[in-house]
C-alpha angles and dihedrals in degrees: 000000000000120000088236091057090048092051089050091050091046091052090051092046092051092042088220134152091207110114105240124212132168089268098046109128102232092197086068093052106094093209093057097096140128092288090053090049090054088052090050091052089055091043092054091050095046098043103031105020089238127140104211118176114238091236089066089064089062086074091061116114105163137005092268092056088052089053089050091054091048089050121272088222088071092064133073 
């Protein structure tokens, strides 16, 4: 998956109008909340076959750190 496609999917998942980039601080995006994290857990399982505990997403700072948690090897 390309990082651009992931950012597009993330924007859809968050249902946000904020323009996301690799350096966007997700803690400043109002829609990045516990419900969004649950959606990301399901997204990781569905798209990458990875079971990532929700607590791990608490370590996320920006979009790039989210990609790192999902596994940078999964992105072009």
